[in-house]
C-alpha positions as a Markdown table, in Angstrom:
| # | Residue | x | y | z |
|---|---|---|---|---|
| 1 | Unk | 128.0 | 144.1 | 103.3 |
| 2 | Unk | 127.6 | 142.6 | 99.8 |
| 3 | Unk | 128.1 | 145.8 | 97.7 |
| 4 | Unk | 126.3 | 144.3 | 94.6 |
| 5 | Unk | 123.3 | 143.3 | 96.7 |
| 6 | Unk | 123.2 | 146.6 | 98.6 |
| 7 | Unk | 123.3 | 148.6 | 95.3 |
| 8 | Unk | 120.3 | 146.6 | 94.1 |
| 9 | Unk | 118.4 | 147.2 | 97.3 |
| 10 | Unk | 119.1 | 150.9 | 97.2 |
| 11 | Unk | 118.1 | 151.1 | 93.5 |
| 12 | Unk | 114.9 | 149.2 | 94.1 |
| 13 | Unk | 113.7 | 151.7 | 96.8 |
| 14 | Unk | 115.2 | 154.7 | 95.0 |
| 15 | Unk | 112.0 | 156.7 | 95.1 |
| 16 | Unk | 111.8 | 156.4 | 98.9 |
| 17 | Unk | 114.1 | 156.9 | 101.8 |
| 18 | Unk | 115.4 | 154.0 | 104.0 |
| 19 | Unk | 115.0 | 155.2 | 107.5 |
| 20 | Unk | 116.2 | 152.0 | 109.3 |
| 21 | Unk | 118.0 | 148.7 | 108.5 |
| 22 | Unk | 118.3 | 145.9 | 111.0 |
| 23 | Unk | 119.9 | 142.5 | 110.6 |
| 24 | Unk | 117.4 | 139.8 | 111.6 |
| 25 | Unk | 119.8 | 136.9 | 111.1 |
| 26 | Unk | 123.3 | 136.1 | 109.7 |
| 27 | Unk | 123.7 | 132.4 | 109.2 |
| 28 | Unk | 124.8 | 130.0 | 106.4 |
| 29 | Unk | 126.6 | 132.9 | 104.8 |
| 30 | Unk | 123.2 | 134.6 | 104.2 |
| 31 | Unk | 122.2 | 137.9 | 105.7 |
| 32 | Unk | 118.6 | 138.6 | 106.3 |
| 33 | Unk | 117.6 | 142.2 | 107.2 |
| 34 | Unk | 114.5 | 144.2 | 107.8 |
| 35 | Unk | 114.3 | 147.5 | 105.9 |
| 36 | Unk | 111.9 | 150.3 | 107.0 |
| 37 | Unk | 111.0 | 152.9 | 104.5 |
| 38 | Unk | 109.9 | 156.5 | 105.1 |
| 39 | Unk | 106.3 | 155.6 | 104.6 |
| 40 | Unk | 106.7 | 152.9 | 107.4 |
| 41 | Unk | 106.4 | 150.1 | 104.9 |
| 42 | Unk | 108.8 | 147.3 | 105.9 |
| 43 | Unk | 110.6 | 144.9 | 103.6 |
| 44 | Unk | 112.9 | 141.9 | 104.1 |
| 45 | Unk | 116.0 | 141.5 | 102.1 |
| 46 | Unk | 118.2 | 138.4 | 101.8 |
| 47 | Unk | 121.6 | 138.3 | 100.2 |
| 48 | Unk | 124.9 | 136.4 | 100.5 |
| 49 | Unk | 127.6 | 137.9 | 102.6 |
| 50 | Unk | 129.9 | 136.2 | 100.1 |
| 51 | Unk | 128.3 | 134.9 | 97.0 |
| 52 | Unk | 127.9 | 131.1 | 96.8 |
| 53 | Unk | 129.0 | 130.0 | 93.3 |
| 54 | Unk | 127.7 | 126.4 | 93.6 |
| 55 | Unk | 124.1 | 126.8 | 94.6 |
| 56 | Unk | 122.0 | 129.9 | 95.0 |
| 57 | Unk | 119.7 | 129.2 | 98.0 |
| 58 | Unk | 118.3 | 132.7 | 97.9 |
| 59 | Unk | 117.2 | 132.4 | 94.3 |
| 60 | Unk | 115.7 | 129.0 | 95.2 |
| 61 | Unk | 113.7 | 130.5 | 98.1 |
| 62 | Unk | 112.5 | 133.3 | 95.9 |
| 63 | Unk | 111.2 | 130.8 | 93.3 |
| 64 | Unk | 109.5 | 128.8 | 96.1 |
| 65 | Unk | 107.8 | 131.9 | 97.3 |
| 66 | Unk | 106.6 | 132.9 | 93.9 |
| 67 | Unk | 105.1 | 129.4 | 93.4 |
| 68 | Unk | 103.4 | 129.4 | 96.8 |
| 69 | Unk | 102.0 | 132.8 | 96.4 |
| 70 | Unk | 100.2 | 131.8 | 93.3 |
| 71 | Unk | 98.7 | 128.8 | 95.1 |
| 72 | Unk | 98.1 | 130.4 | 98.5 |
| 73 | Unk | 97.8 | 134.2 | 98.3 |
| 74 | Unk | 98.4 | 136.1 | 101.6 |
| 75 | Unk | 100.0 | 133.1 | 103.3 |
| 76 | Unk | 103.6 | 133.7 | 102.2 |
| 77 | Unk | 105.7 | 136.8 | 101.8 |
| 78 | Unk | 105.3 | 138.5 | 98.5 |
| 79 | Unk | 108.4 | 138.7 | 96.3 |
| 80 | Unk | 109.1 | 142.3 | 95.4 |
| 81 | Unk | 112.5 | 141.7 | 93.7 |
| 82 | Unk | 114.4 | 138.6 | 92.8 |
| 83 | Unk | 117.8 | 138.6 | 91.2 |
| 84 | Unk | 120.9 | 136.4 | 91.3 |
| 85 | Unk | 122.1 | 138.6 | 94.1 |
| 86 | Unk | 119.2 | 139.6 | 96.3 |
| 87 | Unk | 115.7 | 138.6 | 97.3 |
| 88 | Unk | 113.4 | 141.4 | 98.5 |
| 89 | Unk | 110.0 | 140.5 | 99.9 |
| 90 | Unk | 107.2 | 141.9 | 102.1 |
| 91 | Unk | 107.6 | 141.8 | 105.9 |
| 92 | Unk | 105.0 | 140.0 | 107.9 |
| 93 | Unk | 104.3 | 141.6 | 111.2 |
| 94 | Unk | 104.2 | 138.9 | 114.0 |
| 95 | Unk | 104.3 | 138.6 | 117.7 |
| 96 | Unk | 103.8 | 134.9 | 118.2 |
| 97 | Unk | 100.6 | 135.4 | 120.3 |
| 98 | Unk | 98.5 | 132.3 | 119.6 |
| 99 | Unk | 94.9 | 131.4 | 120.4 |
| 100 | Unk | 93.9 | 128.3 | 122.4 |
| 101 | Unk | 92.8 | 126.6 | 119.1 |
| 102 | Unk | 95.9 | 127.5 | 117.2 |
| 103 | Unk | 96.6 | 123.8 | 116.6 |
| 104 | Unk | 93.5 | 123.5 | 114.4 |
| 105 | Unk | 94.2 | 126.8 | 112.7 |
| 106 | Unk | 97.7 | 125.6 | 111.8 |
| 107 | Unk | 96.4 | 122.2 | 110.7 |
| 108 | Unk | 93.8 | 123.9 | 108.4 |
| 109 | Unk | 96.5 | 125.8 | 106.5 |
| 110 | Unk | 99.0 | 122.9 | 106.3 |
| 111 | Unk | 96.2 | 120.7 | 104.9 |
| 112 | Unk | 95.7 | 123.2 | 102.1 |
| 113 | Unk | 99.3 | 122.8 | 101.1 |
| 114 | Unk | 99.4 | 119.0 | 101.6 |
| 115 | Unk | 96.3 | 118.7 | 99.5 |
| 116 | Unk | 98.2 | 119.8 | 96.4 |
| 117 | Unk | 99.4 | 116.6 | 94.8 |
| 118 | Unk | 101.5 | 115.5 | 91.8 |
| 119 | Unk | 102.3 | 112.3 | 89.9 |
| 120 | Unk | 105.9 | 112.2 | 91.0 |
| 121 | Unk | 108.1 | 113.1 | 94.0 |
| 122 | Unk | 110.5 | 116.1 | 93.6 |
| 123 | Unk | 110.1 | 119.4 | 91.9 |
| 124 | Unk | 111.0 | 121.4 | 88.8 |
| 125 | Unk | 113.9 | 123.2 | 90.6 |
| 126 | Unk | 116.2 | 122.3 | 93.5 |
| 127 | Unk | 115.1 | 123.7 | 96.9 |
| 128 | Unk | 117.0 | 124.7 | 100.0 |
| 129 | Unk | 117.0 | 124.2 | 103.8 |
| 130 | Unk | 119.4 | 126.2 | 105.9 |
| 131 | Unk | 121.2 | 127.3 | 102.7 |
| 132 | Unk | 121.8 | 123.7 | 101.8 |
| 133 | Unk | 120.9 | 122.4 | 98.4 |
| 134 | Unk | 118.1 | 119.8 | 98.3 |
| 135 | Unk | 118.1 | 118.0 | 94.9 |
| 136 | Unk | 114.6 | 117.6 | 93.5 |
| 137 | Unk | 115.0 | 115.5 | 90.4 |
| 138 | Unk | 111.6 | 113.9 | 89.8 |
| 139 | Unk | 111.2 | 110.3 | 90.8 |
| 140 | Unk | 108.2 | 107.9 | 90.9 |
| 141 | Unk | 109.9 | 106.0 | 93.7 |
| 142 | Unk | 109.8 | 107.5 | 97.2 |
| 143 | Unk | 112.4 | 105.1 | 98.6 |
| 144 | Unk | 114.9 | 106.2 | 95.9 |
| 145 | Unk | 114.1 | 109.9 | 96.2 |
| 146 | Unk | 114.4 | 109.9 | 100.0 |
| 147 | Unk | 117.6 | 107.8 | 100.0 |
| 148 | Unk | 119.4 | 109.6 | 97.2 |
| 149 | Unk | 118.2 | 113.2 | 97.6 |
| 150 | Unk | 117.7 | 113.5 | 101.3 |
| 151 | Unk | 118.9 | 111.0 | 103.9 |
| 152 | Unk | 122.0 | 109.7 | 102.0 |
| 153 | Unk | 123.2 | 113.2 | 101.0 |
| 154 | Unk | 123.2 | 114.6 | 104.6 |
| 155 | Unk | 124.8 | 111.4 | 106.0 |
| 156 | Unk | 127.6 | 111.7 | 103.5 |
| 157 | Unk | 128.1 | 115.4 | 104.1 |
| 158 | Unk | 128.5 | 114.9 | 107.8 |
| 159 | Unk | 131.0 | 112.1 | 107.5 |
| 160 | Unk | 133.1 | 113.9 | 104.9 |
| 161 | Unk | 133.8 | 116.6 | 107.5 |
| 162 | Unk | 133.9 | 114.8 | 110.8 |
| 163 | Unk | 132.5 | 111.2 | 111.1 |
| 164 | Unk | 130.0 | 110.5 | 113.8 |
| 165 | Unk | 130.6 | 107.6 | 116.3 |
| 166 | Unk | 131.0 | 104.2 | 114.6 |
| 167 | Unk | 127.9 | 102.6 | 116.1 |
| 168 | Unk | 125.7 | 105.4 | 114.8 |
| 169 | Unk | 127.2 | 105.3 | 111.4 |
| 170 | Unk | 126.8 | 101.5 | 111.2 |
| 171 | Unk | 123.2 | 101.7 | 112.1 |
| 172 | Unk | 122.6 | 104.5 | 109.6 |
| 173 | Unk | 124.2 | 102.5 | 106.9 |
| 174 | Unk | 121.8 | 99.7 | 107.6 |
| 175 | Unk | 118.9 | 102.0 | 107.5 |
| 176 | Unk | 120.0 | 103.7 | 104.2 |
| 177 | Unk | 120.8 | 100.4 | 102.5 |
| 178 | Unk | 117.5 | 98.8 | 103.6 |
| 179 | Unk | 115.3 | 101.8 | 103.5 |
| 180 | Unk | 112.5 | 99.8 | 101.8 |
| 181 | Unk | 112.1 | 97.9 | 105.1 |
| 182 | Unk | 111.6 | 101.1 | 107.1 |
| 183 | Unk | 109.4 | 103.5 | 105.2 |
| 184 | Unk | 106.5 | 103.2 | 102.7 |
| 185 | Unk | 107.5 | 102.7 | 99.1 |
| 186 | Unk | 104.6 | 104.6 | 97.4 |
| 187 | Unk | 103.1 | 107.0 | 100.0 |
| 188 | Unk | 100.8 | 109.9 | 99.2 |
| 189 | Unk | 102.5 | 112.6 | 97.1 |
| 190 | Unk | 101.9 | 116.1 | 98.7 |
| 191 | Unk | 103.3 | 119.6 | 98.2 |
| 192 | Unk | 105.6 | 120.3 | 101.2 |
| 193 | Unk | 106.7 | 123.6 | 102.7 |
| 194 | Unk | 110.1 | 121.9 | 103.1 |
| 195 | Unk | 111.3 | 123.6 | 106.4 |
| 196 | Unk | 108.2 | 123.7 | 108.5 |
| 197 | Unk | 109.3 | 124.4 | 112.1 |
| 198 | Unk | 108.2 | 126.9 | 114.8 |
| 199 | Unk | 110.4 | 129.7 | 113.6 |
| 200 | Unk | 108.9 | 129.7 | 110.1 |
| 201 | Unk | 105.3 | 129.7 | 111.4 |
| 202 | Unk | 104.2 | 133.3 | 112.1 |
| 203 | Unk | 101.2 | 134.2 | 114.4 |
| 204 | Unk | 100.1 | 137.7 | 115.2 |
| 205 | Unk | 97.4 | 138.5 | 117.8 |
| 206 | Unk | 96.1 | 135.0 | 117.7 |
| 207 | Unk | 96.0 | 134.8 | 113.9 |
| 208 | Unk | 98.2 | 132.7 | 111.6 |
| 209 | Unk | 99.6 | 135.4 | 109.4 |
| 210 | Unk | 102.2 | 133.7 | 107.4 |
| 211 | Unk | 104.7 | 130.9 | 106.6 |
| 212 | Unk | 108.2 | 131.9 | 105.7 |
| 213 | Unk | 111.5 | 130.3 | 104.3 |
| 214 | Unk | 109.9 | 127.6 | 102.1 |
| 215 | Unk | 112.0 | 125.1 | 100.3 |
| 216 | Unk | 109.3 | 123.3 | 98.4 |
| 217 | Unk | 109.0 | 119.9 | 96.8 |
| 218 | Unk | 106.5 | 117.1 | 96.4 |
| 219 | Unk | 107.1 | 114.3 | 99.0 |
| 220 | Unk | 105.4 | 112.2 | 101.6 |
| 221 | Unk | 103.1 | 114.4 | 103.6 |
| 222 | Unk | 104.0 | 112.5 | 106.8 |
| 223 | Unk | 107.7 | 113.6 | 106.4 |
| 224 | Unk | 106.4 | 117.1 | 107.3 |
| 225 | Unk | 104.2 | 115.8 | 110.1 |
| 226 | Unk | 107.3 | 114.1 | 111.6 |
| 227 | Unk | 109.3 | 117.3 | 111.5 |
| 228 | Unk | 106.5 | 119.2 | 113.3 |
| 229 | Unk | 106.3 | 116.5 | 116.0 |
| 230 | Unk | 110.0 | 116.4 | 116.4 |
| 231 | Unk | 109.9 | 120.0 | 117.4 |
| 232 | Unk | 106.9 | 119.4 | 119.6 |
| 233 | Unk | 105.1 | 122.0 | 117.5 |
| 234 | Unk | 101.9 | 119.9 | 117.1 |
| 235 | Unk | 99.8 | 117.8 | 119.5 |
| 236 | Unk | 96.8 | 115.4 | 119.3 |
| 237 | Unk | 94.4 | 118.3 | 118.5 |
| 238 | Unk | 96.4 | 119.0 | 115.3 |
| 239 | Unk | 96.6 | 115.3 | 114.4 |
| 240 | Unk | 92.9 | 114.6 | 115.0 |
| 241 | Unk | 91.9 | 117.5 | 112.8 |
| 242 | Unk | 94.4 | 116.8 | 110.1 |
| 243 | Unk | 93.4 | 113.1 | 110.0 |
| 244 | Unk | 89.8 | 114.0 | 109.2 |
| 245 | Unk | 91.0 | 115.4 | 105.9 |
| 246 | Unk | 94.2 | 113.4 | 105.1 |
| 247 | Unk | 94.4 | 110.2 | 107.0 |
| 248 | Unk | 97.7 | 109.5 | 108.8 |
| 249 | Unk | 98.7 | 105.9 | 108.2 |
| 250 | Unk | 98.1 | 103.5 | 111.1 |
| 251 | Unk | 101.8 | 102.4 | 111.1 |
| 252 | Unk | 103.1 | 106.0 | 110.9 |
| 253 | Unk | 104.7 | 105.9 | 114.3 |
| 254 | Unk | 106.9 | 102.9 | 113.3 |
| 255 | Unk | 108.6 | 104.9 | 110.6 |
| 256 | Unk | 108.4 | 108.4 | 112.1 |
| 257 | Unk | 111.9 | 108.1 | 113.7 |
| 258 | Unk | 113.4 | 107.5 | 110.2 |
| 259 | Unk | 112.0 | 110.9 | 109.0 |
| 260 | Unk | 113.1 | 112.6 | 112.2 |
| 261 | Unk | 116.6 | 111.2 | 111.9 |
| 262 | Unk | 116.9 | 113.1 | 108.6 |
| 263 | Unk | 116.1 | 116.4 | 110.4 |
| 264 | Unk | 118.4 | 115.5 | 113.2 |
| 265 | Unk | 121.2 | 115.0 | 110.8 |
| 266 | Unk | 120.5 | 118.3 | 109.2 |
| 267 | Unk | 120.9 | 119.9 | 112.6 |
| 268 | Unk | 124.2 | 118.1 | 113.1 |
| 269 | Unk | 125.5 | 119.4 | 109.8 |
| 270 | Unk | 124.0 | 122.9 | 109.9 |
| 271 | Unk | 124.0 | 123.8 | 113.6 |
| 272 | Unk | 125.8 | 121.7 | 116.2 |
| 273 | Unk | 127.2 | 118.2 | 116.7 |
| 274 | Unk | 125.2 | 118.1 | 120.0 |
| 275 | Unk | 122.3 | 116.9 | 117.9 |
| 276 | Unk | 124.2 | 113.6 | 117.4 |
| 277 | Unk | 122.6 | 112.5 | 120.7 |
| 278 | Unk | 119.1 | 112.9 | 119.0 |
| 279 | Unk | 120.3 | 110.7 | 116.1 |
| 280 | Unk | 121.5 | 108.1 | 118.6 |
| 281 | Unk | 118.3 | 108.2 | 120.5 |
| 282 | Unk | 116.1 | 107.8 | 117.4 |
| 283 | Unk | 118.3 | 105.0 | 116.1 |
| 284 | Unk | 118.1 | 103.2 | 119.4 |
| 285 | Unk | 114.3 | 103.4 | 119.3 |
| 286 | Unk | 114.3 | 101.8 | 115.9 |
| 287 | Unk | 116.9 | 99.0 | 116.5 |
| 288 | Unk | 115.6 | 98.2 | 120.0 |
| 289 | Unk | 112.2 | 97.4 | 118.5 |
| 290 | Unk | 113.6 | 95.0 | 115.9 |
C-alpha cells in the first residue's frame, strides 16, 4: 500500500472509524478501494501503488469529476478530497438492474453531456483513459486533433513495445496519413465523458444512478456513440431517441470503424493483444469497401 496515500486517507476520516476496506480494482498501477466508515457511509479512494512521475491520471480524473459535478449534479461521484497522491470520492450504490426502457434513460443523460459545446476540440487539462494520458491541447481542426492526440499516439505506443502484424500496420499508416478522407473535418463539438463503456455506467434498481471514471474533453459526439456501439451497449432505441435531439450524420456508419479502431488499439495496449483481431476486422471492413 502507498504509505503517503494511506496516511492522507486516514487523516481525512480521522473523526470516524474505518470498519472495512476492500480493493475494487488494481490495474494500470492504480488501486481503487471501497472504504466503509462506522456510520455506514461508503467512500471510494484511488491512489497509485507506485507513484507515476510523468502523468497523474488520478489527479486528472479528480479534475474531470469536479468539472462534471458542476455541470451535472448527482450524476457523477462527488470529490471529497483531491491531492497529488489520492482521490477520495463518494461511493455510488449500484446493482446493474435495468428497466426495459434503459436505452432511452441512458440516451437522455448522455444527450445532456453532448449538448454542452465549445468553439474548439480539446480541453483545459489533459485527461486519462485506463491511466493513459490523453493530450488535450485545443485545436480548431478535428482531423489534426484526432490524428495527433488520439489515433496516432496509441498506434505509436503499441509499435514501440511490440509491433502488430505488418499488413495491419500498413493499413493503419494509410488511415492515419489520409485521415481527412475517412472522418469529418469539422464535426459537431461536444463535451465527452471520455471512457463511456458499460463498466462506467451505473444502474441501481432500474435507475441510472451515476457515471464514473470520466476523462473529459471536447470532441466529435459520434466518437462516443461509436464506443458505445462497439461494446454493444446501445441499440436502435437509443439511437432513435438520441437522433431526435442531436442528429447522427447519414454517413456515420462509413466512418464508425475508424473511431472503433481507436478504442480497439487502446485495448491492445492497455489490456491484451488478442484485441488485434478486432483491429484487423475493422480495417478489413474499411479497405474491402474501397
